[in-house]
C-alpha positions as CSV (number, residue, x, y, z in Angstrom):
1,X,-14.3,17.8,2.2
2,X,-15.3,15.0,4.5
3,X,-13.7,16.6,7.5
4,X,-15.6,19.9,6.7
5,X,-18.9,18.0,6.4
6,X,-18.1,16.1,9.7
7,X,-17.5,19.4,11.4
8,X,-20.7,20.8,10.2
9,X,-22.6,17.7,11.2
10,X,-21.1,17.9,14.7
11,X,-22.2,21.6,15.0
12,X,-25.7,20.7,13.9
13,X,-25.9,17.8,16.4
14,X,-24.6,20.0,19.2
15,X,-27.3,22.6,18.5
16,X,-30.0,20.0,18.4
17,X,-28.8,18.5,21.7
18,X,-28.8,21.9,23.3
19,X,-32.3,22.6,22.0
20,X,-33.5,19.4,23.5
21,X,-32.0,20.4,26.9
22,X,-33.6,23.8,26.7
23,X,-36.9,22.1,26.1
24,X,-36.6,20.5,29.5
25,X,-34.9,23.5,31.1
26,X,-37.2,26.2,30.0
27,X,-34.9,29.2,29.4
28,X,-33.2,28.8,32.7
29,X,-29.7,30.0,33.4
30,X,-28.2,29.9,36.8
31,X,-28.5,33.3,38.6
32,X,-24.8,33.1,39.5
33,X,-23.7,33.2,35.8
34,X,-26.7,35.0,34.2
35,X,-27.1,38.0,36.5
36,X,-24.5,40.6,37.4
37,X,-24.2,40.7,41.2
38,X,-26.5,43.1,43.0
39,X,-28.5,43.9,39.8
40,X,-32.0,45.2,40.3
41,X,-34.3,46.5,37.6
42,X,-33.6,50.2,37.1
43,X,-36.2,52.9,36.9
44,X,-37.8,53.0,33.4
45,X,-35.6,54.9,31.0
46,X,-36.8,58.3,29.8
47,X,-34.7,58.4,26.7
48,X,-36.9,58.4,23.5
49,X,-37.1,55.2,21.6
50,X,-35.1,54.9,18.4
51,X,-37.2,55.9,15.3
52,X,-39.0,52.9,13.6
53,X,-39.3,54.3,10.1
54,X,-36.6,52.2,8.6
55,X,-37.8,49.0,10.3
56,X,-41.3,49.7,9.2
57,X,-40.7,50.8,5.6
58,X,-41.4,47.3,4.4
59,X,-43.3,44.4,5.9
60,X,-40.3,42.3,4.8
61,X,-37.2,44.1,6.1
62,X,-33.9,42.8,4.8
63,X,-32.5,39.8,6.6
64,X,-29.0,40.5,7.8
65,X,-25.8,38.5,7.3
66,X,-22.3,39.4,8.6
67,X,-22.5,42.7,10.5
68,X,-19.8,45.1,11.7
69,X,-18.9,44.8,15.4
70,X,-20.6,41.4,15.8
71,X,-18.6,38.7,17.6
72,X,-19.9,36.1,15.2
73,X,-21.4,36.2,11.7
74,X,-25.2,36.5,12.0
75,X,-26.7,33.5,10.2
76,X,-28.4,34.3,6.9
77,X,-32.2,34.2,7.2
78,X,-33.0,35.5,3.7
79,X,-34.1,32.1,2.4
80,X,-36.5,31.3,5.2
81,X,-40.1,31.7,4.3
82,X,-41.8,33.7,7.1
83,X,-45.5,34.6,6.7
84,X,-46.1,38.3,6.1
85,X,-47.9,38.8,9.3
86,X,-44.9,37.6,11.3
87,X,-42.4,39.9,9.6
88,X,-41.3,43.0,11.5
89,X,-43.6,45.9,10.8
90,X,-45.3,49.0,12.3
91,X,-48.9,48.4,13.2
92,X,-51.9,50.1,14.8
93,X,-52.0,49.1,18.5
94,X,-54.2,50.8,21.0
95,X,-53.0,50.3,24.5
96,X,-52.7,52.0,27.9
97,X,-49.1,50.9,28.3
98,X,-46.4,53.6,27.9
99,X,-44.1,53.7,24.9
100,X,-41.2,51.4,25.4
101,X,-43.3,48.7,27.0
102,X,-42.9,45.2,25.5
103,X,-46.1,43.2,25.2
104,X,-45.8,39.5,24.4
105,X,-48.9,37.7,23.0
106,X,-47.9,34.0,23.0
107,X,-51.2,32.8,21.8
108,X,-51.0,34.7,18.5
109,X,-47.2,34.5,18.2
110,X,-46.6,38.3,18.3
111,X,-44.4,40.6,20.3
112,X,-45.1,44.3,20.4
113,X,-42.8,47.2,21.3
114,X,-45.2,50.0,22.1
115,X,-44.6,53.3,20.3
116,X,-46.5,56.5,20.6
117,X,-49.7,57.6,18.9
118,X,-51.5,54.3,18.9
119,X,-48.7,52.4,17.1
120,X,-46.4,49.5,17.9
121,X,-43.5,47.7,16.3
122,X,-44.6,44.1,15.9
123,X,-42.4,41.1,15.6
124,X,-43.3,37.5,14.9
125,X,-42.2,35.0,17.6
126,X,-41.9,31.3,18.2
127,X,-43.2,30.2,21.5
128,X,-41.6,27.4,23.5
129,X,-43.2,25.4,26.3
130,X,-41.8,27.8,29.0
131,X,-43.2,30.7,27.0
132,X,-46.7,29.3,27.3
133,X,-46.4,28.7,31.1
134,X,-46.0,32.2,32.4
135,X,-48.0,35.4,32.3
136,X,-48.0,38.8,34.1
137,X,-46.0,42.0,34.3
138,X,-42.2,41.9,34.6
139,X,-39.2,44.2,34.3
140,X,-36.5,44.0,31.6
141,X,-33.6,43.7,34.1
142,X,-30.8,43.4,31.7
143,X,-29.8,42.2,28.2
144,X,-26.9,40.4,26.7
145,X,-25.3,40.0,23.3
146,X,-24.5,36.4,22.2
147,X,-25.5,35.1,25.6
148,X,-24.2,32.1,27.4
149,X,-26.5,29.3,28.6
150,X,-26.0,27.3,31.7
151,X,-28.4,24.9,33.6
152,X,-29.1,25.8,37.2
153,X,-27.4,23.8,40.0
154,X,-30.8,22.4,40.8
155,X,-31.2,21.1,37.3
156,X,-27.8,19.5,37.3
157,X,-28.6,17.8,40.7
158,X,-32.0,16.6,39.4
159,X,-30.8,15.2,36.1
160,X,-27.0,15.0,36.1
161,X,-26.9,12.6,33.0
162,X,-28.7,15.4,31.1
163,X,-27.0,18.6,32.4
164,X,-23.7,17.7,34.1
165,X,-21.8,18.1,30.8
166,X,-23.0,21.7,30.6
167,X,-22.2,22.8,34.2
168,X,-19.5,25.1,32.9
169,X,-21.9,26.8,30.6
170,X,-22.3,26.9,26.8
171,X,-20.6,29.9,25.2
172,X,-22.6,32.2,23.0
173,X,-22.4,31.7,19.2
174,X,-24.4,30.7,16.2
175,X,-25.1,27.2,17.6
176,X,-26.3,28.4,21.0
177,X,-30.1,28.1,21.2
178,X,-30.4,31.6,22.7
179,X,-29.2,33.1,19.4
180,X,-27.7,36.5,19.0
181,X,-29.3,38.3,21.9
182,X,-31.3,37.7,25.1
183,X,-33.5,39.9,27.3
184,X,-33.7,38.8,30.9
185,X,-37.0,39.4,32.8
186,X,-37.3,39.9,36.6
187,X,-40.4,40.3,38.8
188,X,-40.1,42.0,42.2
189,X,-36.3,42.0,41.9
190,X,-36.1,38.2,41.3
191,X,-35.2,36.3,38.1
192,X,-38.3,34.8,36.4
193,X,-36.0,32.6,34.2
194,X,-38.2,33.9,31.4
195,X,-36.2,35.0,28.4
196,X,-36.8,36.7,25.1
197,X,-34.1,35.6,22.8
198,X,-32.9,34.8,19.2
199,X,-32.9,31.4,17.6
200,X,-30.9,29.2,15.3
201,X,-34.2,27.7,14.0
202,X,-35.7,30.6,12.0
203,X,-38.4,28.4,10.5
204,X,-40.0,28.1,14.0
205,X,-41.2,31.8,14.0
206,X,-45.0,31.9,14.1
207,X,-45.2,28.5,15.6
208,X,-45.5,26.8,19.0
209,X,-42.4,24.6,19.7
210,X,-41.2,22.4,22.5
211,X,-38.0,24.3,23.5
212,X,-37.3,27.7,25.0
213,X,-39.3,30.7,25.9
214,X,-40.0,33.5,23.4
215,X,-37.8,33.4,20.3
216,X,-37.3,35.9,17.5
217,X,-35.3,35.8,14.3
218,X,-31.8,36.9,15.0
219,X,-32.2,39.9,12.8
220,X,-35.3,40.9,14.9
221,X,-33.8,40.2,18.3
222,X,-30.9,42.4,17.3
223,X,-33.3,45.1,16.3
224,X,-35.4,44.8,19.5
225,X,-32.2,44.6,21.7
226,X,-31.1,48.0,20.3
227,X,-34.5,49.6,21.1
228,X,-35.4,48.0,24.4
229,X,-34.4,49.8,27.6
230,X,-33.4,48.0,30.8
231,X,-36.0,48.9,33.5
232,X,-38.8,48.9,30.9
233,X,-42.0,47.0,31.6
234,X,-42.6,43.6,29.8
235,X,-46.1,42.2,29.8
236,X,-46.8,38.6,29.0
237,X,-50.5,38.1,28.1
């Protein structure tokens, strides 16, 4: 019993330490490990978006637990109290952006996936310091399930006492601050180091926090990941 508790405490401490590092590191990962060689944002996909009816049938879609084909059990989020407006739902959204565009509204803690006919699928987000420090139009260059995290070489050189121990990277998993999925944003073919990702702190949704970029519930980032198309436009207001 004591050993089990000690193991759990160590995992929590590791997650808290990584979150602190990400607060200083924005959402940076080294381009060598984060980006497949030669990758450039592709032309916007023309395949239709998956239907949103199931996701929008309720303003409180079921939180998910263990899921087939997942490398890890998705943490249970069912007991976390999320304000209704931050729960995934289909909303009216008039915009000139094409369906499939992701629009991030950090000031109001929303992320919109534009649909057709004046609608969007809206997700609540937590906004880290890096998420508040960038705006403009980018491309969704690529996306990753259970992403790794690694500080850049420049970060390791600048603060070795903080980052040297993570130079081999942190494997994806429930304790990784990037959560179950990550979307990687590029501008003019270059990595912005701006990420849209999951979280192991679901209570931070709808809030401004110190660490990371734009975070969603793991259940929501899994949903967005399945709908988002590499090459699509991502707009940060």
